[in-house]
C-alpha positions in Angstrom: -85.1 42.5 211.9 -82.9 41.3 209.1 -80.1 43.4 207.6 -78.3 42.5 204.4 -75.6 44.4 202.5 -75.9 43.9 198.7 -74.1 45.2 195.7 -75.8 46.6 192.5 -74.4 44.4 189.7 -76.5 45.3 186.7 -74.8 47.6 184.3 -77.2 50.6 184.5 -77.9 50.4 188.2 -81.3 50.9 189.8 -82.9 52.8 187.0 -86.7 52.8 186.5 -87.2 49.2 185.4 -85.2 47.4 188.1 -86.5 49.8 190.7 -90.1 49.0 189.6 -89.4 45.2 189.9 -87.9 45.7 193.4 -90.9 47.7 194.6 -93.4 45.2 193.1 -91.7 42.3 194.9 -91.4 44.2 198.2 -95.1 45.1 198.2 -96.0 41.4 198.1 -94.7 41.1 201.7 -96.1 42.4 204.9 -92.8 43.4 206.4 -91.3 46.8 206.2 -88.4 47.2 203.8 -85.9 50.1 204.1 -83.0 50.6 201.8 -80.0 52.6 202.9 -77.2 54.1 200.8 -74.7 56.0 202.8 -76.8 58.3 205.1 -79.9 58.1 202.9 -82.6 55.7 204.0 -85.8 55.2 201.9 -88.9 53.0 201.9 -88.2 50.0 199.7 -91.9 49.9 198.8 -91.8 53.4 197.3 -90.7 53.7 193.7 -89.8 57.4 194.1 -87.8 56.5 197.2 -85.8 53.8 195.5 -85.1 56.0 192.5 -84.0 58.8 194.8 -81.0 56.6 195.8 -79.5 56.9 192.3 -77.8 53.6 193.0 -75.3 53.0 190.1 -73.4 49.9 189.2 -71.1 48.9 192.1 -73.1 50.7 194.7 -73.4 48.9 198.0 -76.8 49.1 199.6 -78.1 48.0 203.0 -81.5 46.2 203.0 -83.4 46.3 206.3 -86.5 44.2 206.6 -88.6 44.1 209.7 -91.8 42.1 210.2 -93.5 38.8 210.1 -92.0 37.7 206.7 -88.7 39.6 206.9 -86.5 36.7 206.0 -88.5 35.7 202.9 -88.6 39.4 201.8 -84.8 39.8 202.0 -84.3 36.5 200.2 -86.6 37.6 197.4 -84.9 40.9 197.0 -81.5 39.3 197.1 -82.6 37.0 194.2 -83.5 40.1 192.2 -80.1 41.6 192.8 -78.3 38.3 192.1 -80.0 38.0 188.8 -79.0 41.5 187.8 -82.7 42.2 187.3 -82.3 40.1 184.2 -80.2 42.8 182.6 -76.7 42.6 181.1 -73.8 42.6 183.6 -70.5 44.4 183.1 
């Protein structure tokens, strides 16, 4: 299992477009991805789940990957967050 804390840095947070990108990337891997915000934990491969987090700019999330390609999955998702999902940054 790999756990990584990450901050939402794109201006509008995890709205529909970045959430869709995140889910598309996550579903390319065999490992399970969970995303935790405070006491809420959702399936990182579920668009509805990710949108439920309502993760705004500055929110700190915990990514939890478990499975055969967990390390690669976390690295890929981390790249998405680092790029700000190719959106403008504050």
